[in-house]
C-alpha positions, 0 to 999 in steps of 0.5 A, a space after each residue: 848835538 853835534 853832527 856826525 859823519 864817517 870816513 874809512 881809512 885803510 879799513 879803520 872807520 873814523 867818526 868825524 863830529 861837526 860842532 860850532 861850525 868846526 870839524 873835529 876827527 876822532 883821535 880814538 878811532 884812528 888808533 884801533 888798528 895801532 898797536 897800544 890803541 887809544 894809549 898812543 894818543 898819551 904818549 903822543 901828547 906828552 911829547 914835548 914836540 907835539 906840545 910845542 905844535 898844540 901851544 903854536 895852534 892855540 895861540 893861533 887860533 884861540 884868543 883865549 888860550 892860556 898862553 902863561 900856562 902852557 910856559 909852565 907845562 913846557 918846562 915840566 915836559 921832557 922831564 921823566 915824571 912829567 904826565 899829561 892827558 888830553 883832559 889836563 891839556 884842555 883843562 889847564 890851557 883852555 884849549 879849543 883844538 881838542 874835545 874828550 866826549 864820555 859815553 859809548 860813542 865817546 873819545 877824543 877829537 881833535 881840529 883837523 889840522 892837529 888830527 893830521 898832525 896826529 896822523 903823521 906821528 902814528 904814520 906818514 901812510 896813514 896821514 896821507 890816506 886820512 887827508 885825502 878821505 877827509 877831503 873826498 868827505 868834503 868835496 862830496 859834502 860841497 857837491 851836495 850842498 850847491 846841487 840841492 841849493 841850486 835846486 831851491 834857487 830854481 824853485 824860488 824862481 819858479 815861485 817868484 815868476 808865479 808870485 809876479 805874474 799873479 801880481 800883474 793879472 790882478 793888482 796892476 791896472 793897465 794905466 799905471 806907469 812902470 814906476 808904479 808897477 815896480 811900487 806895486 811889486 815892491 810893496 808886495 814884497 816887503 808884504 812877505 817880508 812882513 809875514 816872514 821876518 816881522 818887518 820891512 826891506 827899509 826898516 832893516 836897512 834903517 836897523 843895519 845901516 852899514 851892512 851890505 845886501 838885503 834882509 833875504 841875503 840874511 835869511 837862513 835856509 828855513 826861512 828861504 823855503 818858507 819865503 818860496 813857499 809864500 810866494 805861491 801862496 800869496 799868488 793864489 790868494 791873490 787870484 782869489 781876490 782877498 785884499 793885502 791885509 786879509 793875504 798878509 794874516 794868512 801868510 804870516 800864519 803859514 810862515 809860523 806853521 812851516 817855520 815850526 815845521 822846517 827848523 828840525 826838519 833833518 832833510 832842510 839840516 843837511 843843507 847847511 
């Protein structure tokens, strides 16, 4: 289900949905306080200049755009009998810039570029306020994401310290060299990788030779949360004197249980 948010532009509440990593703004909502209401969308899309803009946008952003069919539409545009709806535009050209959603909360939605174009057609003043409110929304979302992400990183660092201290106090004999000590840390880190990802760091690198970074750099937010938790759990198990195979078994069960809880957790989804 697409994520929904709202912004208010000159007393008009406008819905924004997030689908396939793209923001789509409701054109239907934008027309609510204009004469003729949503009928303005039909007038806008039959305008020859609008069609030229939409065709250019799709050509740049949509590799599957039906350009030959767009040529037919361009030739038809401007004739008195020419009729075009958003649904017809999408069907005939394989457009990705607009969506038509059915139901109580449905309507016509467009990529922000196209929505801004429509807003300018409605009213330059309305378009300026719309752009400002949309930018404010995105800035707020980015600030919240940074705050929550930094909090998660801080938590991960704290748990990492707890984890490494437990290794140092319980698994590393005094006579080991620095190189050998680093091997123990790496061995424990790989155990966590196995518990969560089912693969070691080396196995991941061998499977992704052309990819920069490591397996944890490509983890989801849910996986990073669980990884942070596993470090604390492993520290407790180390203090309890459990062997590495015993700890791996328990950590894997914990990872499975926590991932099931987090996958559909609304608070975690907000971080994305």
